[in-house]
Structures are given as C-alpha cells and as structure tokens.
N, C-alpha and C positions, 0 to 999 in steps of 0.2 A: 635280399635285393628288392628295392622298391618296384612296384608295378609301373611299367612304361606305357606310353601311348600305343605301342605295338601290341602289348599284352591286352590292353583294353579293346583294341580293334579286333583282335582274334576272339576275345570273349563275346563281343556283340555279334560278330559274324556267326560264330557257332550257335549262340542263342537264337539267331534268326534262322538257323537251319540251313545255312548256305555253305557250299564248298568255296574254296578260294576262287575258282573259275566263275561260279555264279555271282559271287560277291563282286568280283572285278568287273563283270559285265554290267552289273547294277550301278556301279560307281564310275563307269566309263574309263577304266584303267586296265592294264594288263594283269594277268595272274601273277607274273613276276613282280610287279609293283606291290601287290598285296603281300606277297611273300616277303619282300624286302621291308615293308612296314612292320609286319609281324615279327620279324627277326631283328628289328632295330637297326637295319642297315641304311634306312632312309626314313624320312617322316613325310606325311602327306601335306600338300598345300592347304591353305585355309579353306578354299572352296571345296576340296575333297573332304575335309573334316566336317564341313557343314552338310554335305551330301550324305556322308555316313551317318551323322547324327539324325537327320531326317529319315533316312531309310530304316534305321534300327530303333528309332523312338527313344533316343537318349540325347542329352545336351552336349553341346560342344565343350562346355566346361568339364563334363565328365570325361570325355575323350582326351582332352588336353591335360587336365589337372588331376583327374581321378576322383573328383567330388563335385557336387552341385553347389553353386554359389548363388545365394539370394541377396542381391544388392538391395540395401535399404531395409532388410528384414530386422526386426527387433527380437533377436533370439540370443 
C-alpha cells in the first residue's frame, strides 16, 4: 500500500520526538485530530500542512506528495 499523508505526518512527528498530544499542541489542533490524520480518517487543511512542515523541517511537497519537487531544476 502506498504511503499516505497520514503515514508521513506520523513519521515526522515521531522523528521530532513528540507524542500525539505534544504534536497537537504545537500545531494548534486536538490530539484526536492528529490521530485522525495519522489513521487516514481525515486530512489536514493547507495551513496545518504548512505549520507541520515548518515545525518538522520538511517541505509541504514531502507531506502531500511524498517527495521533494524542484521546480525548474535541470535534472
């Protein structure tokens, strides 16, 4: 099964060393919201994706698509 945005959110949360509760507080949502994202029951709003990316040091492209995209790169 392909990796989902919820899988990637869980991965970056764990890599940041945060519990769901700590992560939720940092992103200004409830723990239940983080749980629902990670289980694929809902998806974050764009502003939440941006906040998660900044908090965890990853790109929005990584969270949404699973890869980094370099627009205009000659590769």
